[in-house]
C-alpha positions in Angstrom: 0.0 0.0 0.0 2.8 2.5 0.7 3.6 2.9 -2.9 0.0 4.0 -3.6 0.2 6.5 -0.7 3.4 7.9 -2.2 1.4 8.3 -5.5 -1.3 10.2 -3.7 1.3 12.3 -2.0 2.5 13.4 -5.5 -1.0 13.9 -6.9 -1.5 17.7 -7.5 -5.3 17.2 -7.5 -5.5 15.6 -4.0 -8.3 17.5 -2.3 -7.3 19.5 0.9 -9.3 17.3 3.2 -7.7 14.1 1.9 -4.3 15.7 2.0 -4.9 16.4 5.7 -5.7 12.8 6.3 -2.6 11.7 4.4 -0.4 14.0 6.4 -2.0 12.6 9.5 -1.1 9.1 8.4 2.5 10.1 7.6 2.9 11.7 11.0 1.4 8.7 12.9 2.4 5.1 13.6 -0.2 3.9 11.0 2.6 3.7 8.5 5.0 1.7 10.6 8.1 1.3 8.4 10.3 4.5 8.6 11.8 3.5 5.3 8.5 4.0 3.6 9.4 7.8 3.1 5.8 9.0 2.9 6.7 12.2 4.9 9.5 12.9 2.4 7.1 12.3 -0.6 4.7 14.8 0.9 7.4 17.3 1.6 7.6 18.0 -2.2 4.1 19.5 -2.2 3.6 23.2 -2.5 0.1 23.3 -0.8 1.0 22.3 2.7 -0.2 24.3 5.7 2.2 25.4 8.4 0.8 22.8 10.7 1.2 20.1 8.1 4.8 21.2 7.6 5.5 20.9 11.3 3.9 17.5 11.5 6.0 16.1 8.6 9.2 17.7 9.8 8.7 16.1 13.2 8.1 12.7 11.6 11.0 12.6 9.2 14.4 14.3 9.3 14.8 14.2 5.5 11.5 16.0 5.1 12.6 18.5 7.6 15.8 19.1 5.6 13.8 19.7 2.5 11.6 22.2 4.3 14.7 23.9 5.6 16.0 24.3 2.1 12.7 25.7 0.8 12.3 28.1 3.7 9.2 26.4 5.1 10.7 25.1 8.3 9.6 26.9 11.5 12.9 27.2 13.4 11.5 29.0 16.4 12.7 27.2 19.5 14.7 24.7 17.6 17.6 23.0 19.3 20.5 23.1 16.8 22.2 20.0 18.3 19.1 17.8 18.3 19.2 17.2 14.6 22.5 18.5 13.2 21.7 17.7 9.6 18.6 19.9 9.8 20.6 22.7 11.4 23.2 22.4 8.6 20.4 22.7 6.0 19.1 25.8 7.7 22.6 27.3 7.7 23.0 26.4 4.0 20.2 28.8 3.2 21.8 31.6 5.2 19.2 31.3 8.0 19.6 30.5 11.7 21.4 32.5 14.3 25.3 32.6 14.4 25.2 30.7 17.7 24.0 27.6 15.8 27.2 27.6 13.8 29.2 28.1 17.0 27.5 25.2 18.6 28.2 22.8 15.6 31.8 24.0 15.4 32.3 22.2 18.8 30.1 19.2 18.0 31.8 15.8 18.9 31.1 14.4 15.5 33.9 14.9 12.9 31.3 14.4 10.2 29.2 17.3 11.5 32.1 19.7 11.8 33.3 18.6 8.3 29.8 19.4 6.9 29.8 22.7 8.8 33.0 23.8 7.1 31.4 24.0 3.7 28.5 26.2 4.8 28.4 29.7 3.5 28.4 32.9 5.5 29.9 31.4 8.7 31.0 34.0 11.4 34.8 34.7 11.4 35.2 33.2 14.8 33.7 29.9 13.6 36.0 29.9 10.6 39.0 30.4 12.9 37.7 27.5 15.1 37.4 25.2 12.2 40.8 26.2 10.8 42.5 24.7 13.9 40.1 21.7 14.1 41.9 18.5 15.4 40.6 16.6 12.3 42.7 17.6 9.2 39.8 16.6 7.0 37.7 19.3 8.6 40.4 21.9 8.0 40.8 20.7 4.4 37.1 21.1 3.8 37.3 24.6 5.1 40.1 25.2 2.6 37.9 24.2 -0.3 35.0 26.5 0.7 36.1 29.5 2.6 35.7 32.8 0.7 38.0 34.8 3.0 41.2 35.4 1.0 43.5 35.8 4.0 42.3 32.6 5.6 42.5 30.8 2.2 46.1 31.9 1.8 47.0 30.6 5.2 45.4 27.2 4.5 47.2 27.0 1.2 50.4 27.2 3.2 49.2 24.8 6.0 51.9 22.4 7.3 49.7 19.4 6.4 49.9 18.5 2.7 46.2 17.3 2.7 45.0 20.8 3.6 47.1 22.4 0.9 45.8 19.9 -1.7 42.2 20.6 -0.8 42.7 24.4 -0.7 44.3 24.4 -4.1 40.8 24.2 -5.8 39.6 27.3 -4.0 39.3 30.3 -6.3 39.4 32.6 -3.2 43.1 31.8 -2.7 45.2 34.8 -3.8 47.0 34.1 -7.1 50.4 34.4 -5.6 49.6 31.7 -3.0 48.3 29.4 -5.8 51.5 30.0 -7.9 53.6 29.1 -4.8 51.8 25.7 -4.6 53.2 25.0 -8.1 56.7 26.7 -7.9 57.3 26.2 -4.2 58.8 29.7 -4.0 58.4 31.1 -0.5 56.5 28.0 0.7 57.9 25.8 3.5 57.8 22.1 2.8 54.7 20.3 4.1 55.4 18.3 7.3 52.9 15.5 6.9 50.2 13.9 4.7 47.4 11.4 5.4 49.6 8.6 4.3 52.5 9.2 6.6 50.1 10.1 9.4 48.9 6.6 9.7 50.9 3.4 9.3 47.8 1.5 8.3 47.0 4.0 5.6 50.6 3.9 4.4 50.3 0.1 4.1 47.1 0.3 2.2 48.6 2.8 -0.3 51.7 0.8 -0.7 49.6 -2.1 -1.8 48.2 -0.1 -4.7 45.4 1.9 -3.2 46.3 5.1 -5.0 49.1 6.9 -3.2 52.7 6.9 -2.0 54.7 8.8 0.6 58.5 8.3 0.8 58.9 11.3 3.0 58.0 13.9 0.4 54.2 13.3 0.4 54.5 12.6 -3.3 50.9 11.6 -4.1 49.4 14.5 -2.2 51.8 16.9 -3.8 51.0 15.6 -7.2 47.3 16.1 -6.7 48.0 19.6 -5.3 49.7 20.5 -8.6 46.8 19.0 -10.6 44.2 21.1 -8.6 46.2 24.3 -8.7 46.7 23.9 -12.5 43.0 23.6 -13.0 42.1 26.5 -10.7 41.2 29.5 -12.9 42.6 31.9 -10.2 46.1 30.4 -10.7 48.2 32.7 -12.8 48.3 31.4 -16.4 52.1 31.4 -16.5 52.3 29.2 -13.4 49.8 26.7 -14.8 51.6 26.7 -18.2 54.8 25.7 -16.6 53.3 22.3 -15.9 52.5 21.5 -19.6 55.5 19.3 -19.7 55.0 17.6 -16.3 55.7 13.9 -16.4 52.3 13.1 -14.8 49.3 12.7 -17.2 46.8 14.0 -14.6 48.8 17.3 -14.3 49.0 17.8 -18.0 45.3 16.9 -18.3 44.5 19.6 -15.8 46.5 22.2 -17.7 44.6 21.2 -20.9 41.3 22.3 -19.2 42.4 25.9 -18.9 41.0 28.5 -21.3 43.5 31.3 -20.8 46.6 29.8 -22.4 48.3 30.8 -25.7 47.6 28.8 -28.8 51.1 27.5 -29.1 50.8 25.8 -25.7 47.5 24.3 -26.7 49.3 23.0 -29.8 51.8 21.3 -27.5 49.0 19.7 -25.5 47.2 18.7 -28.7 50.3 16.7 -29.6 50.7 15.1 -26.2 51.6 11.4 -26.3 48.8 10.5 -24.0 45.3 10.5 -25.7 43.6 11.5 -22.4 45.5 14.9 -22.6 44.6 15.3 -26.2 41.0 14.5 -25.5 40.8 17.1 -22.8 42.5 19.6 -25.2 39.9 18.8 -27.9 37.1 19.8 -25.6 38.7 23.2 -24.7 36.5 26.1 -26.0 39.6 28.3 -26.3 41.0 26.3 -29.2 41.4 28.1 -32.5 40.4 26.7 -35.9 43.8 25.4 -37.0 44.1 23.3 -33.9 40.6 22.0 -34.2 41.3 20.9 -37.8 44.6 19.3 -36.7 42.8 17.3 -34.0 40.2 16.1 -36.4 42.8 13.7 -37.8 43.9 12.4 -34.4 44.4 8.7 -34.3 42.3 8.2 -31.1 38.6 7.8 -31.7 37.8 9.3 -28.2 39.6 12.5 -29.2 37.8 12.8 -32.4 34.4 12.0 -30.8 34.9 14.8 -28.2 35.9 17.2 -30.9 32.5 16.7 -32.6 31.0 18.4 -29.5 33.1 21.5 -29.8 31.0 24.5 -30.5 33.8 26.0 -32.8 34.5 23.0 -35.0 34.2 24.0 -38.6 31.2 22.4 -40.2 33.3 20.8 -43.0 35.5 19.2 -40.3 32.5 18.0 -38.4 31.2 16.5 -41.6 34.5 14.7 -42.1 34.3 13.3 -38.6 30.9 11.9 -39.3 32.6 9.2 -41.3 34.9 8.0 -38.5 33.0 8.4 -35.2 29.5 7.9 -34.1 27.8 11.2 -33.5 25.6 12.0 -30.5 22.7 14.0 -31.9 22.0 15.7 -28.5 25.6 17.0 -28.3 26.4 18.7 -31.5 26.4 22.4 -30.7 27.9 23.4 -34.0 24.7 22.2 -35.8 22.7 24.6 -33.6 24.5 27.5 -35.2 24.6 26.1 -38.8 23.1 28.4 -41.3 20.3 27.2 -43.7 22.8 27.3 -46.5 25.2 25.1 -44.6 22.5 22.6 -43.8 21.3 22.6 -47.4 24.8 21.9 -48.6 25.1 18.9 -46.3 21.6 17.6 -47.3 22.6 17.6 -50.9 25.7 15.3 -50.2 25.8 11.9 -51.9 27.0 10.5 -48.6 24.2 9.3 -46.2 26.4 10.2 -43.2 26.4 13.9 -44.2 22.7 13.9 -45.1 22.1 12.5 -41.6 24.2 15.2 -40.1 22.1 17.8 -41.9 18.9 16.1 -40.6 20.1 16.6 -37.1 20.1 20.4 -37.6 17.8 22.2 -35.2 16.2 24.6 -37.6 15.9 23.0 -40.9 14.4 24.9 -43.8 11.1 23.3 -44.7 12.2 22.3 -48.2 15.4 20.7 -46.9 13.4 18.9 -44.2 10.9 17.5 -46.7 13.6 16.3 -49.0 15.4 14.5 -46.2 12.0 12.9 -45.1 12.0 11.1 -48.5 15.6 10.0 -48.3 16.2 6.4 -49.4 18.5 5.8 -46.4 16.8 4.9 -43.1 19.7 6.4 -41.0 18.9 9.8 -42.6 15.1 9.5 -42.1 15.6 8.5 -38.4 17.4 11.8 -37.8 14.7 13.9 -39.5 11.6 12.0 -38.4 11.1 13.9 -35.1 11.3 17.3 -36.7 8.1 19.4 -36.2 6.2 20.4 -39.3 6.0 17.0 -41.0 2.6 16.0 -42.1 0.7 12.8 -41.2 1.2 11.6 -44.8 5.0 12.1 -44.6 5.2 10.3 -41.3 3.2 7.4 -42.6 5.3 7.2 -45.7 8.4 6.9 -43.5 7.0 4.0 -41.7 5.9 2.3 -44.9 9.4 2.7 -46.5 11.6 1.9 -43.5 9.4 0.1 -40.9 10.8 -0.6 -37.4 14.0 1.3 -38.2 12.2 4.6 -37.9 9.2 3.8 -35.7 10.5 5.3 -32.5 11.5 8.6 -34.2 8.1 8.9 -35.9 6.4 8.3 -32.5 8.5 11.1 -31.1 7.3 13.6 -33.6 5.3 16.4 -31.8 2.9 16.5 -34.7 2.1 12.8 -34.8 -1.7 12.4 -34.7 -3.6 10.2 -32.3 -4.6 7.6 -35.0 -1.0 7.1 -36.1 0.2 6.8 -32.5 -2.4 4.0 -31.9 -1.1 2.1 -35.0 2.5 2.5 -33.9 1.7 1.4 -30.3 0.0 -1.8 -31.7 2.8 -2.6 -34.1 3.7 -6.3 -34.1 6.3 -7.0 -32.9 6.2 -4.1 -30.4 9.0 -1.5 -30.6 9.9 -0.8 -27.0 11.5 2.6 -27.7 8.5 3.7 -29.7 6.2 2.7 -26.8 8.3 4.9 -24.4 7.9 7.8 -26.8 4.1 7.3 -27.2 3.7 7.1 -23.4 4.7 10.7 -23.0 3.3 12.1 -26.2 0.7 14.8 -25.6 -1.4 13.5 -28.6 -1.5 9.9 -27.4 -5.1 8.7 -26.9 -6.1 6.1 -24.3 -6.0 3.3 -26.8 -2.3 4.0 -27.5 -1.5 4.3 -23.9 -3.1 1.0 -23.0 -0.8 -0.6 -25.6 2.2 0.9 -23.9 1.4 -1.0 -20.7 3.3 -4.0 -22.0 6.6 -2.2 -21.7 7.5 -1.6 -18.0 9.3 1.8 -18.5 6.6 3.0 -20.8 3.8 1.8 -18.5 4.9 4.1 -15.7 4.9 7.2 -17.9 1.6 6.2 -19.5 -0.1 5.9 -16.1 0.6 9.6 -15.6 -0.9 10.6 -18.9 -4.0 12.9 -18.7 -5.7 11.0 -21.5 -6.4 8.0 -19.3 -10.0 7.7 -18.1 -11.0 7.4 -14.4 -12.0 3.7 -14.9 -8.6 2.8 -16.4 -6.8 4.6 -13.6 -8.8 2.8 -10.9 -7.9 -0.5 -12.5 -4.2 0.3 -12.7 -4.2 1.3 -9.0 -5.8 -2.0 -8.2 -4.0 -4.4 -10.5 -0.8 -2.9 -12.0 2.8 -3.4 -11.0 3.9 -1.2 -8.1 5.7 1.5 -10.1 2.8 1.8 -12.6 0.2 1.7 -9.8 2.0 4.5 -8.0 2.1 6.6 -11.1 -1.6 6.0 -11.6 -2.2 7.2 -8.0 -0.4 10.4 -8.8 -2.5 11.1 -11.9 -4.7 14.2 -11.4 -7.6 12.4 -13.1 -7.8 9.7 -10.4 -11.3 9.7 -9.0 -11.9 11.0 -5.5 -13.6 7.8 -4.5 -10.4 5.8 -5.3 -8.3 8.3 -3.3 -10.7 7.8 -0.3 -10.6 4.1 -0.6 -6.8 4.1 -0.5 -6.7 6.2 2.6 -9.4 4.2 4.3 -7.4 1.0 3.8 -4.4 2.5 5.6 -6.1 4.2 8.6 -9.4 5.6 10.0 -11.4 8.2 8.1 -11.3 11.7 9.3 
């Protein structure tokens, strides 16, 4: 039953009196298993009264945290130490008195103090308390998040290597302090790291768990360089000095930066490690010559990432279409293609290039219609979901190419109800087409009922507004749990069914 109550909790049409009964159930022992998360499900609603918010917050800490993040939690008289996670959520939103942060700064739980260190707007005295916390992980977390430049600079020079490493990502660290993490100038050597702090930890790392310390805190220092190189507040010259570092992860971090000269990017684009070249290929600061050079890279992953670059010349993207599989959702260059460019691709004798044109976001109508009649199914698949195609064109696609284009035709926003019914009843069923039909605004009940044979489609179909009250009642009573829960959340669910579900879980109001 609890899955059905969760569905009711999400139903935007749940009447106020029934909502009150459901909140009463969530706040009582009637729903006995605390893992049933009914209070949390209810906490997503926007029509709760203050009393209902208090009831749910008292019943469930996770619901209380959500209310804290949305500003609905009444914090008057709240004990900050009773539920630290709720207090942290309140502080996250810039609410709660300063004394709450002071109380948590001395909390016996390292985890609580660690969480506190990342909260915004902490009083200066709390920051200073956390900066000398006995747990180095707490100090390191403060190093990541503090926005006080003077404190950030101090933590970047902390005697523990772990704190330096964590602080290296913080953009509030002054540039000179970040540069010192790379060059070592004016910076005393770190005295310890987590590995040499603990013999057990040292043994684990020595057995291949990802780090070494032979007295120089080598692993931690390496990750400090990587983080400082990636930090945009680090002076470009200091970061550029690491372009020839023997570690791949350091060169990889340098390749992410967008403020380096093109000759340095050229060096990174020729790096012997494909991971560095791949990172370089995704850098938006690359100029056209380097983009063209990388288009002939021997590593498929490099070329694939290059296809997602917004500045890739269209002819280079077209060439890449022959050697890598394109992701139609991640081709930003096509979004800026001109009608003339798309028309040129659409006229190509190569299906891969016509398919590339068909993925264009704003196809001219004449180009779209020509591609809709293409002899190659791979091209038609790419154009079939474009708006503006007529029912006749969509039906012709299905006749010519069958199951190869069925899902894309079903996804077309202009697909009419009758066609969706036919596609849903196709034998054999096309599962992806059913998933598209289940969320299609034009889908009638007959099509949605056919979607119930596919589990993922059934859940979406159960939420569809085209379902009748009788069908929804049957789904609530007989369908698999996920589908029944979705049906219970459907605004068209009859009040009588809602009342019956509540009555089966507790006394009527």
